[in-house]
C-alpha positions in Angstrom: 100.7 74.7 240.3 103.7 76.5 241.6 104.6 77.7 238.1 101.1 79.0 237.4 101.2 80.8 240.8 104.5 82.4 239.9 102.9 83.7 236.7 100.1 85.2 238.8 102.7 86.9 241.1 104.4 88.3 238.0 101.1 89.8 236.8 100.5 91.2 240.2 103.8 93.1 240.0 102.9 94.5 236.6 99.8 95.9 238.3 102.0 97.3 241.0 104.2 99.1 238.5 101.5 100.6 236.3 100.4 103.4 238.6 103.9 104.3 239.9 105.1 106.2 236.8 101.8 107.7 235.7 102.0 110.9 237.8 105.4 111.9 236.6 104.5 111.5 233.0 101.2 113.3 233.2 102.2 116.1 235.6 103.8 118.6 233.2 100.3 118.9 231.6 98.0 117.9 234.4 99.1 120.4 237.0 97.9 123.5 235.0 94.5 121.8 234.3 94.0 121.0 237.9 94.9 124.6 239.0 98.0 123.5 240.9 101.6 124.5 240.9 104.3 122.3 239.5 105.7 121.5 242.9 102.3 120.1 244.1 103.1 116.7 242.6 105.0 116.2 245.8 101.8 116.6 247.8 100.1 113.9 245.7 103.1 111.6 246.4 102.6 112.3 250.1 99.0 111.2 249.9 99.9 108.1 248.1 102.6 107.2 250.6 100.3 107.8 253.6 98.2 104.9 252.2 101.2 102.7 251.4 102.9 103.2 254.8 99.7 102.3 256.6 99.1 99.2 254.6 102.8 98.1 254.8 102.8 98.4 258.6 99.5 96.4 259.1 100.4 93.9 256.3 101.6 91.3 258.8 98.2 91.0 260.5 96.2 91.4 257.3 98.1 88.7 255.5 97.8 86.3 258.4 94.1 86.9 258.4 93.2 86.8 254.7 96.2 85.2 253.1 98.6 86.5 250.4 96.3 85.7 247.5 93.2 87.4 249.0 95.1 90.5 250.0 96.8 90.8 246.6 93.5 90.5 244.7 91.7 93.0 246.9 94.5 95.5 246.6 94.8 95.3 242.8 91.1 96.0 242.7 91.5 99.0 245.0 94.3 100.5 242.9 92.3 100.0 239.7 89.2 101.8 241.2 91.4 104.7 242.4 93.0 105.1 238.9 89.5 105.1 237.4 88.4 107.8 239.8 91.4 109.9 239.0 90.6 109.7 235.3 87.4 111.6 235.8 88.6 114.3 238.1 89.4 118.0 237.3 90.0 118.8 241.0 93.4 118.8 242.7 91.7 118.1 246.1 89.9 115.1 244.7 93.1 113.8 243.2 94.7 114.0 246.6 91.8 112.0 248.2 92.0 109.3 245.5 95.7 109.0 245.9 95.2 107.5 249.4 93.4 104.3 248.3 95.9 104.1 245.5 98.7 103.9 248.1 96.8 101.6 250.4 96.6 99.0 247.6 100.2 99.3 246.5 101.8 99.0 250.0 100.1 95.7 250.9 100.9 94.1 247.5 104.5 95.0 247.9 104.9 93.7 251.4 102.9 90.5 250.8 104.5 89.4 247.6 108.1 90.4 248.4 108.1 88.3 251.6 106.4 85.3 249.8 108.9 85.2 247.0 111.9 85.8 249.4 110.9 82.8 251.4 109.8 80.4 248.7 111.8 81.2 245.5 115.4 81.8 244.5 117.1 85.1 244.1 116.7 85.0 240.3 112.9 84.9 240.7 113.0 88.0 242.9 114.9 90.0 240.2 112.5 88.7 237.5 109.6 89.6 239.7 110.7 93.2 240.1 111.5 93.4 236.4 107.8 92.8 235.8 107.2 95.9 238.1 109.4 97.6 235.5 107.2 96.3 232.7 104.2 98.1 234.3 106.2 101.2 235.1 107.6 101.4 231.6 104.2 100.8 229.8 102.2 103.4 231.6 104.3 106.5 230.6 104.3 105.3 227.0 100.5 105.0 227.2 100.3 108.5 228.8 102.5 109.9 226.1 100.0 108.7 223.4 97.1 110.4 225.2 99.1 113.6 225.8 99.4 113.9 222.1 95.6 114.1 221.9 95.4 117.7 223.2 97.0 116.9 226.5 94.3 114.2 227.5 96.0 112.9 230.6 92.7 111.7 232.0 92.3 109.4 229.1 95.7 107.9 229.9 94.6 107.2 233.5 91.3 105.7 232.3 93.1 103.3 229.9 95.5 102.1 232.6 92.6 101.7 235.1 90.9 99.3 232.6 94.2 97.2 232.5 94.4 97.3 236.3 90.8 96.2 236.8 91.2 93.3 234.3 94.3 92.1 236.3 92.2 92.3 239.5 89.7 89.9 237.9 92.4 87.5 237.2 93.7 87.7 240.8 90.2 87.0 242.2 89.7 84.0 239.9 93.0 82.5 241.0 92.7 82.9 244.8 92.1 79.1 245.4 95.4 78.4 243.7 97.3 80.1 246.6 95.8 77.8 249.1 96.7 74.6 247.1 100.3 75.7 246.6 100.7 77.0 250.2 99.3 73.9 251.8 102.0 71.9 250.0 104.7 73.8 251.8 105.1 72.8 255.4 107.6 75.4 256.2 105.1 78.1 255.3 102.7 76.7 257.8 105.4 76.9 260.5 105.8 80.6 259.6 102.1 81.3 260.2 102.4 80.3 263.8 105.3 82.5 264.7 104.3 86.1 265.3 107.0 88.8 265.3 105.6 92.4 265.7 107.1 95.5 264.2 108.5 96.7 267.6 110.5 93.5 268.1 111.6 93.4 264.5 113.1 96.9 264.5 115.2 96.0 267.6 116.9 93.2 265.7 120.6 94.0 265.2 121.1 95.6 261.8 117.3 96.0 261.2 117.4 99.8 261.4 120.1 100.1 258.8 118.2 97.6 256.5 115.1 99.8 256.8 117.0 103.0 256.1 118.5 101.5 253.0 115.1 101.4 251.4 114.4 105.0 252.4 117.4 106.3 250.5 116.9 104.0 247.5 113.3 105.0 247.0 114.1 108.7 247.7 116.3 108.6 244.6 114.2 106.3 242.4 110.9 108.1 243.1 112.5 111.6 242.6 113.8 110.7 239.2 110.6 108.9 238.3 108.5 112.0 239.3 110.7 114.8 238.0 112.6 113.4 235.0 110.0 114.5 232.5 109.8 118.0 234.2 113.6 118.1 234.2 113.7 117.5 230.4 110.9 120.0 229.7 112.3 122.8 231.9 116.0 122.3 231.7 116.5 120.7 228.3 113.5 122.4 226.5 111.9 119.1 225.4 108.2 118.8 224.3 106.1 117.3 227.1 104.9 114.3 225.1 108.5 113.5 224.1 109.7 114.1 227.7 107.1 111.6 229.0 108.6 109.0 226.5 112.1 109.9 227.7 111.1 109.5 231.3 110.0 105.9 230.5 113.7 105.1 229.7 114.5 105.1 233.4 111.9 102.4 234.0 113.0 100.6 230.8 116.5 100.5 232.3 115.1 99.0 235.6 113.0 96.5 233.7 115.9 95.4 231.4 118.4 95.5 234.3 116.3 93.2 236.5 115.9 90.7 233.6 119.7 90.6 233.3 120.3 90.4 237.1 117.7 87.6 237.3 119.9 85.6 234.8 123.1 86.6 236.6 121.7 85.7 240.0 122.0 82.0 239.0 125.8 82.4 239.1 126.5 85.7 240.9 125.9 86.5 244.6 123.3 89.1 245.6 126.0 91.3 247.3 128.0 91.5 244.0 124.9 92.4 242.0 124.0 95.2 244.5 127.5 96.7 244.4 127.8 96.5 240.6 124.4 98.2 240.3 125.4 101.1 242.5 128.5 101.7 240.4 126.5 101.8 237.2 123.9 104.1 238.8 126.6 106.6 239.9 128.0 106.6 236.3 124.6 107.3 234.9 124.0 110.2 237.3 127.4 111.7 236.4 126.5 111.5 232.7 123.3 113.6 233.5 125.5 116.3 235.1 128.2 116.6 232.5 127.6 119.4 229.9 127.3 117.0 227.0 124.8 116.7 224.1 121.3 115.5 225.0 122.1 111.9 223.9 124.5 111.5 226.8 122.0 112.9 229.3 119.4 110.4 227.9 121.9 107.6 228.2 122.7 108.6 231.8 119.0 108.3 232.7 118.9 104.9 231.1 122.1 103.8 232.9 120.8 105.1 236.2 117.7 102.9 235.9 119.9 100.0 234.8 122.1 100.4 237.9 119.1 100.7 240.2 117.7 97.5 238.8 119.4 94.8 241.0 119.5 96.8 244.2 115.9 96.7 245.4 115.0 93.0 244.7 118.3 91.7 246.0 118.1 93.7 249.2 114.7 92.2 249.8 115.9 88.7 249.0 118.7 88.8 251.5 116.4 89.9 254.3 115.6 86.3 255.5 119.4 85.5 255.2 120.3 88.5 257.3 117.6 88.2 260.0 116.0 84.7 259.7 112.7 83.6 258.3 110.7 84.3 261.5 111.6 88.0 261.3 111.4 88.5 257.5 107.7 89.3 257.1 107.8 92.0 259.8 111.1 93.5 258.6 110.1 93.5 255.0 106.9 95.3 256.0 109.0 97.9 257.7 111.3 98.1 254.7 108.3 98.7 252.4 107.0 101.4 254.8 110.4 103.1 254.9 110.6 102.8 251.1 107.4 104.7 250.7 108.3 107.3 253.3 111.5 108.0 251.3 109.4 108.0 248.1 107.1 110.6 249.7 109.4 112.8 251.8 112.1 113.5 249.2 110.4 114.2 245.9 108.5 117.2 247.3 111.8 118.6 248.5 113.2 118.2 245.0 110.1 119.9 243.7 110.3 122.8 246.0 113.9 123.4 245.3 113.3 122.9 241.6 110.5 125.5 241.6 112.8 127.9 243.4 116.0 127.5 241.5 115.3 125.1 238.7 115.6 121.3 238.3 119.2 121.2 237.2 120.3 119.9 240.6 118.3 116.6 240.2 121.4 114.5 239.3 123.3 115.8 242.3 120.5 114.8 244.6 120.6 111.3 243.1 124.3 110.9 243.8 123.7 111.9 247.5 121.0 109.2 247.8 123.3 106.6 246.3 126.1 107.5 248.8 123.8 107.2 251.8 122.3 104.0 250.5 125.8 102.4 250.2 126.7 103.5 253.7 123.6 101.9 255.3 124.2 98.6 253.3 127.7 98.4 254.6 126.8 99.0 258.2 123.9 96.5 258.1 126.2 93.8 256.6 128.6 94.4 259.4 126.0 94.3 262.1 124.4 91.1 260.8 127.6 89.4 259.7 126.1 89.0 256.2 128.8 88.2 253.7 131.4 88.1 256.4 130.2 85.2 258.5 127.3 82.8 258.9 124.1 84.9 258.6 121.8 85.2 261.7 119.2 82.5 262.2 115.7 83.0 263.6 115.6 83.3 267.4 
């Protein structure tokens, strides 16, 4: 039963990744058809994040009320319906409105499944889980690239992905009873259900603020390169939009492959080592994007940046119960997901506005800044919680 449930969780994370890279791949063509400016992609990201932040913050209560399985199934259905709606719109305003339920679904899935896996599975499974997010995020730009070759038919790309999403939603609903059977076999999970830590108490926990800020800076960089990589290659490197969409998928391919590798390494290597190694590789990738070298090296830099990012997010989540204790983990992970989506919303528009004003050549420099701030928050959090230096905090 537990193995089947793990497969279902992996499928849920594919569904989470599918919508995340669609906008960046479609936008070089879509913005003109929608009567928008190129920088308006940032506003769409804001609308998505409004939904994700709300659902992340209320996820503790919703999950306690309806269970992880029920919340996951409903949210996959919600995102599929939103994608289907987007596939029929020619209005930027309607796109903005549909972006909100798209975000509502994604935020709750993220918070629910990340905490569940952090509590009940080993670190290797967390990395594998997030590699399946990479599967979804890698597939969707490739699908979009195929439809863009058909006279720029970006709506067709959204429609195709919505069918995949709705099919996954059906699987989630059919397997809801499985969550109850597996959960009831875990007495420690029942104990967790009776201990309520709200967001206000969680953020006051020593080190929690730095842990939350880490996700802001990580997702600021990840979302910016995911949204603007295709535009960067079209406007700075002079690449055809359909080819640029394919190139943009290399970032997510790097994340997917890197998380597969880190999942295997997690059986022998500590989370802290994986995080630090990933940051070094990501810095090297961003530097390759900056250097005045042939296009191949810029492409390799994008791939390496994704590869370096790969172990950071899942391992930071997995060490949350170790840093703060199981009683606090659901609330703090909910806050981390909210912070992640705020970073993913607040910073890509800034990159877009600057890019529209002076060009997108500064994108790699922005990525380096995000990596530096991310590293600083990780170091401070580790010191405040004693993680890696002394015995981690236990639940109070």
